[in-house]
C-alpha positions in Angstrom: 0.1 0.3 0.4 3.1 2.3 0.6 4.3 1.9 -2.5 0.9 3.0 -4.0 0.5 5.6 -1.8 4.5 6.9 -3.4 2.9 6.5 -6.7 -0.1 8.6 -6.4 1.7 11.3 -4.7 4.1 11.1 -7.8 1.5 11.3 -10.0 -0.4 14.1 -8.4 2.5 16.3 -8.2 3.6 15.7 -12.0 -0.2 16.0 -13.2 -0.8 19.5 -11.1 2.4 20.7 -12.7 1.1 20.0 -16.2 -2.4 21.3 -15.1 0.0 24.7 -13.9 1.0 24.9 -16.9 -2.1 24.7 -18.7 -3.8 26.8 -16.5 -0.9 29.5 -17.2 -2.0 29.1 -20.8 -5.7 29.2 -20.2 -5.1 32.9 -18.7 -3.0 33.8 -21.3 -4.8 32.3 -24.5 -7.6 34.8 -23.2 -5.8 37.5 -23.4 -4.7 36.5 -26.8 -8.1 35.4 -28.6 -11.4 36.4 -28.1 -14.8 35.2 -26.5 -15.5 34.2 -30.0 -12.2 32.5 -31.1 -12.7 30.3 -27.9 -16.1 29.8 -28.4 -15.3 28.2 -32.0 -12.6 25.8 -31.1 -15.1 24.5 -28.1 -17.9 23.7 -30.9 -15.6 21.8 -33.3 -13.7 20.2 -30.2 -17.3 18.7 -29.4 -17.2 16.9 -32.2 -13.0 15.5 -31.4 -14.4 14.7 -27.8 -17.3 12.1 -28.9 -15.0 10.9 -32.1 -12.4 10.4 -29.3 -15.1 7.5 -27.6 -15.7 5.6 -31.1 -11.8 5.9 -31.5 -11.1 4.4 -28.5 -13.9 1.7 -28.4 -12.6 0.6 -25.2 -9.2 -1.0 -26.0 -7.4 1.2 -23.6 -9.9 0.1 -21.0 -9.5 -3.6 -22.4 -5.4 -3.1 -21.7 -5.6 -2.2 -18.5 -8.0 -4.4 -17.0 -7.0 -8.0 -19.1 -4.9 -10.1 -16.0 -2.0 -11.2 -18.7 -1.3 -9.4 -22.1 -0.1 -11.4 -25.2 1.3 -10.5 -28.5 -1.3 -11.9 -30.3 -4.0 -9.9 -27.8 -2.0 -6.2 -28.5 -2.1 -7.0 -32.3 -5.7 -7.8 -32.2 -5.7 -4.3 -30.3 -3.7 -2.6 -32.6 -6.3 -4.0 -35.3 -9.4 -2.3 -33.5 -7.9 1.0 -33.0 -7.0 1.4 -36.9 -9.8 0.7 -38.0 -11.9 2.8 -35.7 -9.5 5.8 -35.3 -9.1 5.7 -39.1 -12.7 5.4 -40.1 -13.4 8.4 -37.5 -10.7 10.6 -38.9 -12.4 10.1 -42.1 -16.0 10.4 -41.3 -14.7 13.8 -39.2 -12.9 15.3 -42.2 -15.7 14.3 -44.5 -18.9 15.6 -42.3 -16.7 19.1 -41.0 -18.9 21.5 -43.8 -22.6 19.8 -42.0 -21.6 20.1 -38.7 -20.3 24.1 -39.5 -23.8 24.0 -40.8 -25.6 23.0 -37.5 -24.0 26.0 -35.6 -24.3 28.6 -38.5 -20.2 29.3 -38.3 -18.0 28.6 -41.8 -15.1 28.9 -39.4 -15.8 25.8 -37.6 -14.5 23.4 -40.9 -10.8 24.1 -41.1 -10.9 23.6 -37.3 -12.6 20.1 -37.2 -10.7 18.6 -40.5 -7.5 19.2 -38.2 -8.6 17.4 -35.5 -9.8 15.2 -37.7 -6.2 14.2 -38.5 -4.4 13.9 -35.2 -6.8 10.6 -35.6 -5.1 9.2 -38.4 -1.8 9.0 -35.3 -3.5 8.5 -32.2 -3.3 4.2 -32.6 0.2 4.0 -32.0 0.4 6.0 -29.1 -2.7 4.7 -27.8 -1.0 0.8 -26.8 1.8 1.8 -25.2 0.1 4.8 -23.1 -2.1 2.1 -21.6 0.8 -0.1 -20.6 2.5 2.4 -18.7 -0.7 3.0 -17.1 -1.5 -0.7 -16.6 1.8 -1.1 -14.9 1.1 2.1 -13.0 4.7 3.5 -14.0 4.4 7.0 -13.4 8.0 7.9 -13.9 7.4 6.8 -17.5 4.2 9.1 -17.9 6.0 11.4 -16.0 8.2 12.2 -19.0 5.8 11.7 -21.6 3.8 14.3 -19.8 5.7 16.8 -19.2 7.5 16.5 -22.7 3.2 17.2 -23.8 2.8 19.8 -21.8 6.2 21.8 -22.7 4.9 21.2 -26.8 1.6 21.8 -26.3 2.5 25.3 -24.7 4.8 26.3 -26.6 2.7 25.9 -30.0 -0.4 27.2 -28.8 1.8 30.3 -27.8 3.4 30.5 -31.1 0.5 30.2 -33.2 -1.7 32.5 -30.9 0.6 35.1 -31.5 1.1 34.0 -34.9 -2.5 35.0 -35.2 -3.9 31.5 -35.8 -7.4 32.4 -33.7 -9.4 29.6 -33.6 -7.6 27.3 -35.3 -4.5 27.8 -32.5 -5.7 25.1 -30.1 -6.2 22.4 -33.2 -2.4 22.5 -34.9 -1.2 22.6 -31.5 -3.4 19.8 -30.3 -2.1 17.9 -34.0 1.3 18.1 -33.1 0.9 17.4 -29.0 -0.2 13.5 -30.2 2.3 12.8 -32.7 5.2 14.0 -30.4 3.4 12.1 -27.6 2.5 8.8 -29.3 6.8 9.1 -30.2 7.8 9.2 -26.7 5.1 6.5 -25.1 6.6 4.0 -27.9 10.5 5.5 -26.9 10.5 5.0 -23.1 8.2 1.4 -22.8 11.1 0.1 -23.6 10.4 -2.8 -25.6 8.8 -3.8 -28.7 5.4 -3.4 -29.9 3.4 -5.0 -32.9 3.3 -2.5 -36.0 1.1 -5.5 -38.0 -2.3 -5.3 -36.6 -4.1 -8.6 -36.4 -7.8 -10.0 -36.2 -8.1 -13.5 -34.3 -8.7 -11.8 -30.9 -11.1 -9.2 -32.1 -14.5 -10.4 -30.9 -13.5 -10.1 -27.1 -12.1 -6.9 -27.6 -15.0 -5.7 -29.1 -17.4 -7.5 -26.7 -15.8 -5.9 -23.6 -15.2 -2.4 -25.6 -18.5 -2.1 -26.7 -19.8 -1.1 -22.9 -17.2 0.9 -22.5 -18.0 2.5 -25.8 -21.4 3.3 -24.8 -20.6 4.3 -21.8 -17.6 6.6 -22.8 -20.1 8.1 -25.7 -22.9 8.9 -23.0 -20.0 10.9 -20.7 -18.9 12.7 -23.9 -22.7 13.3 -24.7 -22.6 14.6 -21.5 -19.6 16.9 -21.6 -20.6 18.1 -25.0 -24.3 19.0 -23.9 -23.4 22.7 -23.4 -21.6 23.0 -26.4 -24.0 21.7 -28.4 -27.1 23.4 -26.8 -25.4 27.3 -26.4 -24.3 27.1 -29.9 -27.1 26.0 -31.2 -29.8 28.0 -29.2 -27.5 31.0 -28.6 -24.1 32.0 -29.8 -20.5 31.8 -30.2 -19.7 34.2 -27.0 -22.4 32.6 -25.0 -20.4 29.2 -25.4 -17.2 30.8 -25.0 -18.5 32.7 -22.0 -19.8 28.8 -20.2 -16.5 27.1 -21.5 -14.3 29.6 -19.0 -17.3 29.3 -16.3 -16.8 25.1 -16.7 -13.0 25.4 -16.7 -12.9 27.7 -13.5 -14.9 25.0 -11.6 -13.6 22.5 -13.2 -10.3 23.3 -11.9 -9.8 21.1 -8.6 -11.2 18.4 -10.3 -8.4 19.0 -13.2 -6.1 18.8 -10.5 -7.7 15.6 -8.7 -8.9 13.4 -11.6 -6.0 12.9 -13.8 -4.5 10.6 -10.9 -7.4 9.6 -9.7 -8.2 7.9 -13.4 -4.8 7.1 -13.7 -5.1 4.7 -10.7 -8.5 3.9 -10.6 -9.6 1.0 -13.5 -6.1 -0.8 -12.7 -6.2 -0.6 -8.9 -10.1 -1.5 -8.7 -9.2 -4.5 -11.2 -6.4 -5.7 -9.4 -8.5 -6.0 -5.7 -11.5 -7.4 -7.7 -8.8 -9.9 -9.1 -7.4 -10.7 -5.2 -10.2 -10.2 -3.2 -13.8 -10.3 -4.8 -15.5 -7.5 -3.4 -14.6 -4.0 -4.2 -17.2 -1.9 -2.1 -15.1 -1.2 0.8 -12.3 -0.2 -1.2 -14.9 2.2 -3.4 -16.4 3.7 -0.3 -13.4 4.7 1.3 -11.4 6.3 -2.1 -14.5 7.8 -3.0 -14.4 9.1 0.4 -11.0 10.4 -0.2 -11.6 12.4 -3.1 -14.5 13.7 -2.3 -13.1 15.3 1.2 -10.9 17.5 -1.7 -13.3 18.3 -4.1 -16.4 19.2 -2.6 -15.0 21.8 0.0 -13.0 23.1 -3.0 -16.0 23.4 -5.2 -18.0 24.8 -2.0 -15.0 28.0 -2.1 -15.1 28.5 -6.1 -18.7 28.8 -5.5 -18.5 31.9 -3.2 -15.2 33.2 -4.5 -16.7 32.8 -8.7 -16.1 37.0 -9.1 -13.1 37.2 -7.8 -11.5 34.3 -9.5 -12.9 35.0 -12.6 -12.0 38.7 -12.5 -8.5 37.8 -10.9 -8.2 35.1 -13.8 -9.7 36.3 -17.0 -10.5 40.0 -16.4 -13.7 41.8 -17.0 -14.6 40.9 -20.6 -15.7 37.2 -18.6 -17.8 38.1 -15.5 -21.0 37.2 -17.7 -19.6 33.8 -16.9 -20.2 34.1 -13.3 -23.7 33.1 -12.8 -23.6 29.5 -13.8 -20.8 29.1 -11.4 -22.6 27.8 -8.7 -24.9 26.0 -10.7 -22.3 24.1 -12.0 -20.1 23.7 -8.6 -23.4 22.1 -7.7 -23.8 19.7 -10.6 -19.7 18.6 -10.2 -20.4 18.1 -6.7 -23.1 15.6 -8.0 -21.0 14.3 -10.4 -18.1 13.4 -7.9 -20.0 11.7 -5.4 -19.9 8.8 -8.4 -16.6 9.6 -10.6 -15.5 6.1 -9.1 -18.4 3.5 -10.9 -18.1 3.6 -14.3 -13.7 2.7 -13.4 -15.4 0.3 -10.6 -17.7 -1.5 -12.6 -15.1 -1.6 -15.4 -12.8 -3.1 -13.1 -15.4 -5.9 -11.9 -16.0 -6.5 -15.8 -19.6 -5.5 -15.9 -19.1 -2.3 -18.0 -22.6 -2.5 -19.5 -23.9 -1.6 -16.2 -22.9 1.9 -16.3 -24.6 2.5 -19.6 -28.2 3.1 -18.1 -27.6 5.9 -15.2 -25.4 7.8 -18.1 -28.3 7.6 -20.5 -30.7 9.1 -17.6 -28.3 11.6 -17.0 -28.0 13.3 -20.5 -31.7 12.8 -21.7 -32.6 14.4 -17.8 -30.1 17.4 -19.0 -31.9 17.8 -22.1 -34.9 17.9 -20.7 -34.2 20.2 -18.0 -32.1 22.6 -20.4 -35.5 22.7 -22.7 -37.8 23.1 -19.8 -35.8 26.1 -17.5 -33.8 27.5 -20.7 -34.4 31.3 -20.6 -31.5 32.6 -22.9 -29.3 33.2 -19.6 -26.0 31.2 -18.6 -27.1 30.6 -15.1 -30.6 28.7 -16.1 -28.9 26.5 -18.5 -26.2 25.9 -15.6 -28.8 25.4 -13.2 -30.7 23.1 -15.8 -27.5 20.9 -15.9 -27.6 20.8 -12.2 -30.8 19.6 -11.7 -30.2 16.7 -14.8 -27.1 15.5 -12.8 -29.6 15.6 -9.3 -32.3 12.6 -11.3 -29.5 10.6 -12.3 -28.8 9.8 -8.2 -31.2 7.2 -7.6 -30.6 5.1 -11.0 -26.8 5.3 -9.6 -27.6 4.4 -6.0 -29.1 1.1 -8.0 -26.6 0.4 -9.8 -24.3 -0.1 -6.6 -26.8 -2.1 -5.1 -26.8 -4.5 -7.8 -23.5 -4.9 -9.5 -21.1 -3.8 -6.3 -23.6 -5.3 -3.5 -23.2 -1.9 -2.3 -26.3 -0.7 -0.4 -28.4 2.8 -0.4 -27.5 3.0 3.4 -24.2 2.4 3.3 -23.8 4.6 0.7 -25.5 7.9 2.9 -23.8 6.7 5.9 -20.2 7.3 4.2 -21.2 10.3 2.5 -23.0 12.7 4.6 -20.1 13.2 6.5 -18.3 14.4 3.6 -20.9 16.6 2.8 -21.3 18.0 6.1 -17.5 19.1 5.5 -18.5 20.8 2.2 -21.1 22.7 4.2 -18.7 23.4 6.4 -16.2 25.2 4.1 -18.6 26.6 1.5 -20.4 28.6 5.1 -16.9 29.9 6.7 -15.8 30.9 2.8 -19.4 32.7 2.7 -18.8 34.4 6.1 -15.5 35.9 5.5 -16.3 36.9 2.2 -19.5 38.5 3.5 -17.3 40.3 6.3 -14.6 41.3 3.7 -15.1 44.9 1.7 -16.9 44.4 -2.1 -14.1 46.6 -3.4 -11.1 44.4 -2.0 -8.8 43.2 -4.7 -9.8 40.0 -6.0 -6.6 38.3 -5.3 -6.4 39.3 -1.1 -10.1 38.2 -1.0 -9.2 34.6 -2.1 -5.9 34.8 -0.4 -7.6 35.8 3.0 -11.1 33.6 2.2 -8.9 30.7 1.2 -6.9 30.5 4.5 -10.8 30.3 6.2 -11.3 27.3 3.7 -8.2 25.1 4.4 -8.5 25.8 8.7 -12.4 24.2 8.3 -11.3 21.5 5.9 -8.9 20.5 8.6 -11.2 20.8 11.5 -14.0 18.9 9.1 -11.6 15.8 8.3 -10.8 15.5 12.1 -14.3 16.7 13.6 -16.3 14.4 11.4 -13.6 11.6 11.5 -13.3 11.2 7.7 -10.9 8.6 6.1 -8.7 11.6 5.1 -8.3 12.3 8.6 -6.3 8.9 8.5 -4.7 9.7 5.6 -3.3 13.4 7.0 -2.3 12.1 10.2 -0.2 9.2 8.3 1.7 12.1 5.6 2.6 14.0 9.4 3.9 11.0 11.3 5.9 10.6 8.0 7.2 13.5 7.6 8.1 13.8 11.7 10.0 10.6 10.6 12.2 12.2 8.1 12.7 15.6 10.0 14.3 13.1 12.5 17.0 11.0 9.9 18.2 15.0 8.8 
């Protein structure tokens, strides 16, 4: 367990260094590009996100979950990836004019076509990346991530300064895909098949179909704001909502890359070794949400200060959407491990129902409440997320043997901690002058939020408190050695 903790810590550091770089890039691009430029790319990237689901077809999850990998299974995995990725590339490239017509925006066409080219190269990097993740080789993935971050940052900045507008991120993405794939194959350190095989394709397709449908629904869920706002409103509204979304998503972006890196292979190992995973699922979920939910509560309170500090006055119309998006993300975070755990125990199809209900509920709520404002649209997203909770709990009970009462007992203390942090943040911010500099308001309120977070962990006896005690003891031992 200690080695796993060390790997988690290293992956967390690495992923957050990349996050900081991308966050800085986001701030820089917000000043070099207009909301319309970013909105056009966001509408185009929606198609890419959905296409990625078809392209992968669950192959990377298959590699991470399999008990043993053989050259034949890897050749068959490559065969599936080549078929799906190149088919998706052709479809995206040819359908770009129709996508532009859907959004009434001609500049979407070249962005989609450049994004499509990336799918030609992705299969050759996907398999080594999946193997590195399966083996939880954080050092190799860290090296790949570092190079990819530097390449994407440099390419994006250079292209933006050169006046590429909405094409900036599209070309940077293509460059990044090629470099990342080459690095992964080189660092893996052993030969991989270049030629496809189809002898084991049936098993891969059967497993992959469940992952495909689940991932497709998740991609559709992520794409809903860009699609609905792009259709009903304007590219500027899409760009504003994108910034609200990225503001709320800061904490998830900090934590979830690490979670996603370990969740499936770790839960698969637990399942293969011990069978039942409900206890480990609850513990891991509590640890994750003890960090995510309080941060979301603080972001909801400090929304105006954060947007003003990071993006400037041109983006203040995004603020009304942020508190409701914080609620939506908080509800979603309660089930962030559900799909990896179900895949890890060999039940990838079980996650399809809750995700389908989620998409339908969000569309229905948006159609019901939409009044042309971003705040109301974000409220609709939060209500749709809430409506999916009972189905998720039923799935837990049926496939993980996890009763809803046990889930509630584990979840209520984490919710109480988030409310404590949110209440402290609100009290501090209300006591501060309204015209106080944004950075000062965030700093002062953040100190109070951190104190409330620590108090909540220990007063409510959260699993996070045990982890904090363990970290403190380890730090003391190191100091004594010094």
